[in-house]
N, C-alpha and C positions, 0 to 999 in steps of 0.2 A: 050590172052589166051582164050580157049574155055572150058566152064564148064557148070554147070546146069543153070547158069544165061544167057547163050549165050556168046557172045564175049564182053570182057571188058578189060580195061587197067590194066596192072600189075604194082604195085608200087615197086616191089622187084628189087634188083640189086645184081646179075644178075636175070633175070626173072625166076619165078618158076611156078609150076602148081597151079594156083589160085583156081581151083576147090577144091583141098584138103584143102587149107587155109580157104575157106568158111566153110567147114565141121568142121575143128578144131576151127574156131572162134565161131561156134555155141556152142561147149562145153565151151568155155572160158567164156561165159556170163550166163550160165544156171546151173553152178555147185555149189557144197556146200563144205565148208571147214571142216577140220578135227581135228585141233590141239588145244592146250591149249592157254590160254591168256598170257602166259609168254612173257615178253619183250625180244626181240632178236635184235642183231645187224643186220642191213638190209641185208647184203650179206650172212648171216649165213645159212648153210645147204641148199643152193641152188646153181644153176649154174650161177647166176648173177655175173658178173665180178666186181672186185674191182680195175681193171686196164684197163680202156676202151681203146681199140685199134681202131683208126679211120683210115680207108683206104683212100688213096688219092682220093679226090673229094667227099667224103661222107659228108653230112650235119651232124651237131650235134643238136639234139632237146633237149631243157632243160625244166625242170618243177620243181615245189615245192608244198608241201602240204599247207593246209590252214595257218598254223602258221609258216611255213618255216623251221621247224626242220628236215624234210625229203626233200632231193633234188634228182632229177633224171637227168641223161644225157643218151641220146639214140643215137647211131651211125647209120647213114644211114636212109633212108626213112623206115617207118613201112612196114611190109609185107602186111598188110591190115588195113583199117579203117572200122569199122562196127558199126551198131546200133542194139541193141537187145531189144525187147519189152517184154521179158518173165517176169513172175510175180516174179521170184527170184531176178532178177536184179532190178526191180522196187521197191521191198520191202526192199532191202539192201541200195540202194542209194537214194530212193525216186523218181526216174524217170527212163526212159529207159536208158540203158547202151550205152554210146558212147565210144567205145574202140579202141585203137591203138595197133596193135600186133607187138611185136618185139621178136626176138630170145633172150634168156637169156644172151648170151655172147655179145649182143649189148646194154646191159643196165647196167649202173652203178648207184647204190643207196647209198646214205649216210644218216645217221640218224637211229633212232630206230622205228621198226614197231611192231604191234600186229597182231596176226592171230585170225580171228573169230573162236571161239571154236566149237568143234564137237557138243556139247550140244545145240548149237544155230543154228542148221540147219533150212533151210527154211520151214515154217509151213503153207503155204496157202492152202495146200491140193490138188493141181493139180500135173501134171506130168512133170513140168519143170525141176525138180531137176535131177542131175546126180549122179552116185554112190559115196558113201563116199570115201574120200581120193583122189578124182580126182583133186581138186583145193583148193587153200587157198585164201580167201579174206583178203586183208591186209589193215590196217589203220595205220595212224601215232600214235605212242604211247603217244604223247603229246596232240594233238587236235582231234584225232579220225577222221580226214579227210580221205576220201577214196583215196587210192593210186593205187593199182592194184590187179588183180586176177592172182595168181601164178599158171601157168601150166608148170613149167619147166620140169616136167616129160614127157610132150608132146612136149618139145622144143619151148615153147613160153610163153610170159608174156603179159597179156591183161591190158595195162595201161589205167587208166581213162583219157580220152582226155581232160577233164576240167582242169586238173592240169598242162597241157603242154602248151608251147607257140607255136603257129602255124603261121609262117610268111605268108604262102599262104592259111591259113584257114583250117578248118577240113572238109574233103571231103570224106564221107563214100562211100564204093563200094557197100554195100548191107545192107538191113534191114532184120532181122530175127524175126520170130513170130509176124509178123505185124498184124495178126488177133487179137492180144491183145493190140493194140495201144489204147491210151486214147484220142489222138487227131491227126488229119491228119498232115503228114509231106510231104508237096508238093515239094519235092526236085528232083523228076524225077529219083531217084535211084531205081534199082530193089528191089522188096520186096517179100520175101517168106511169104506165109501164116503161115508156121511153120518152116520147115527146108528142106534141100536138101534130095532127096530120098536115097542117099548113107548113110545118117545117120538116116534112119527110118522115115524121114518126107515125106509129100505128094508130095513135089516138086512143089506144086501149087503156082502160083504167084498172087499178088494182085496189084491193081491200087492204086495210091496215095490217091484217094478219097473214096476207099472202106471202109465201116464201120468197126470199131474195137469193143472194149468192150462197152457195154451200161449199164448205171446205172439208174434205175427208180428214179424219184423224190419222196421221201417218207417222207420228213420232218426231218428225222434223218439219218445221214450218218456215217458209221463206217469204221474203218481201223485198221491195226496192223503193228507192226514192222516185220523185217525179221524172227525173231524166235517166234513171237507171245506173248512174255512176256509183251509187252506194247500194250495197245489198246487205240483207240481214238474214240470219238463220238462227232459229230458236229451237231448242231441244226439249221434248216432253211437254206436259201440260203447264200452263202459266201458274204463277203463285197467286195472282190477283187480277181481277177484271172489274173496273169501276167506271162510273161517270163522275167526273169532278167538275163542279160548277164555279170554282173560285175565279176571281177576276184575273188572276195571273195566267191560268191555263187558257181562259177565253181570249185574253189579249194577245197571247203568243200565237195561238192557232188561228185566230179570227173566227172561231167556231162558237156559236152560242150554246152548244151542248158537247163539250169535249168528252171523249171516251178513250180509255187506255187499257192496254193489256201488259202485264208485268211478268218478267221472268227473273230468277236469280242470275247474277252476272256470269256464273260458271256455265250457264246454259245458253249464253248469247254469243254470237259471232257477228261482228259488223266489219265490213271491208269497204274501202273507197275513201274519197276525200271528205271526211267528216270534220266539221268545224264547231268548236264549243262557243256558245254565246257568253261573252264576258259581261255584258250589261245585265244588271239586276232588274227586278221588277220595279217599274216606275223609277229606275235609275239607282235603286239602293238594294235593299234586302227583300227576299220573299218572306214578309212577316205581316204583322197585323197592320193593315193599311186600308182605309176606306171601308171598314167593317168586313174585310175579306174573310177573316178567321176569328175563332173565339179567342178570348184574352190569353189563354194558356198556350196557344199554338204560336210557335215562332220558328221559322226556317231560315237560319243564317245563309248568306250567299255561299254556295258550294255544296249544300245539301242537295239542291236540285240544279243539275247542269244540263241546260237545254242545248240540243244539238241540231244542226242543219247540214244539208249537203253544200259543200263549198262551191259546187258548180251551178246548181239550180236554185239554191236557197230553200229547197223543199224540206219540210219537217222530217227529222230522223227519230229522235228519242229524247226522253227526259231521264238522264242518268242520275242515279242516287248512290254515289260511292260509299257513303257512310252506312247506308242501309243494305248494301250488297245487291241492289236491284236495278234493273233497267226497264223503264216503261216506254212502250211504243204506242203511238196513236193507233187505235185498233184496226183501222182500215189499211194500214201498211203491211200487216202480217196476215198471211192466209191461214188464220185460225178462227174457228167459229166463236163469235163474240156473244156473250150474255153477261151483263153486269151483275155482280153479286149485290152491290148496293150503290147508292149515290152519296157523295160527300159535298159539303158546303152548299147544301140545297137551298138554304135561306137566301143565297145570292142568285139563284137560277132565274134567268130571264125567259128561258124556254122550258116550261114545265112538261114533265113526261109521266103519264099515269101508266106505269108498267108493273105496278104491284111490288116493286122492290123497295127495301127500306131506304128512307130518305133522311140522312143525318144532317142536323143543322150545321155541324162542323165535321167532326170525325168520330168514329167509334172509340170507345175507351182504350182498346188495345193499341190504337194509333195516337194516343195522347189527347183525344178530344173529350168533349163533354158527355158523349154517348147519347145525347138527346136527339130524338127524331121529330119530324114535322110531317103533317099531312101532305099528300102529293099535290 
C-alpha cells in the first residue's frame, strides 16, 4: 500500500487502504472516554460480537487480562499494529501504547469491563486529547488491567497488545507522536513526529535516534495519573530502571514492552485516591505460570502490589513492600529513562535491539539464573 509512510506491507485480509488505517489508529490511542464507571457485560452496547465467525484460513489470536476474568478472541490478522507515544496513552497505561487494531465484529470478549468515566479525562494540559465521546478506555472490572480502547463508532477496537499472545511477535507498522518518546525504540519502523497531514499533523518523519522528551535533573521528580487525581513525587536518582517482559506486567499494563523506574520507598510520596489491586495474576499468585519465569523464581501475592487511580483506573505503581521499593511505569514520572537491562526477555513479543543486557529471567542478584539471550 502507498500512504504517507511510503510503501509498506498491509496485514489486512483482503488488503485495505492502510493510509486511512494509520490516520484512524492515531485517534485510537489519543482519545478520551466518556461514560460512567458502571459495570457492564463485555459485549454490551457495542458492535463487538458474541459469536465469533472465523473465515477459512484465518488465524485466531487469544488474550486475557491480568487476572484472567476477561478474555479475548480475535479472528484474522489485525488491520494494523501501532505504537503511540502521546501523553494520554502514557498517562493511562504508564507507557507508550502498543495497539493492535481489529474491526469490532472480529473481536469476541467475555467477562466484565469498566469504562473510564468522563470526569476522568486526560489532564496533562497538552493537545493530545480528542473530542469527548470519541472513544472509551476499557479495563477489567476485577483487576483494572488495561484491555482496549473502544472506537466501535469508527469501526475499530484498539486492543492492548500486551494482553494478547503473538506467535510471530508484535511487529508494529508505525510509531505516532514519536517526538514525545521517553527512550529510543530502534526498530527501524517509520516514525511520525506527530501524525499524518491528513489528520492535521505535520507529516514529518523522525529517525529512531532522534531525541524525544527531555527532563532536566532537578533532584525531585513529579508525575500524575491519567486524570490528575493522583500525584507522585520522587527524590533523587532511582535505584533501578528496567524493561520487564513477563506476561504479568504485559497483561496489567496492556503494553507489549513494559518499562519501569524504581525508587526506595523512603524517596517516594504518592497522594490521592490510590487503590490496591487485590486480584492476583491470572487469579492467583505472581509465580511460575505459562513459562513466565524460571523455575527458581516465585513471587507470592503481596510481594508485588499493583496500584491504580480509583477515579480513572490509570496505572500508578507496582509497590514492593518486602523489598522496600516502589516501581512506576516510566512514562508517569518526569525522569530521563534509560533501562539498565531487560528481564524475562525470553517471553518478549516486542524485541528491542538497544544493546542492553537481555536476561532470560533475572540477574543472579535478583534470584534469577543470570543467563542472557541474544537480542
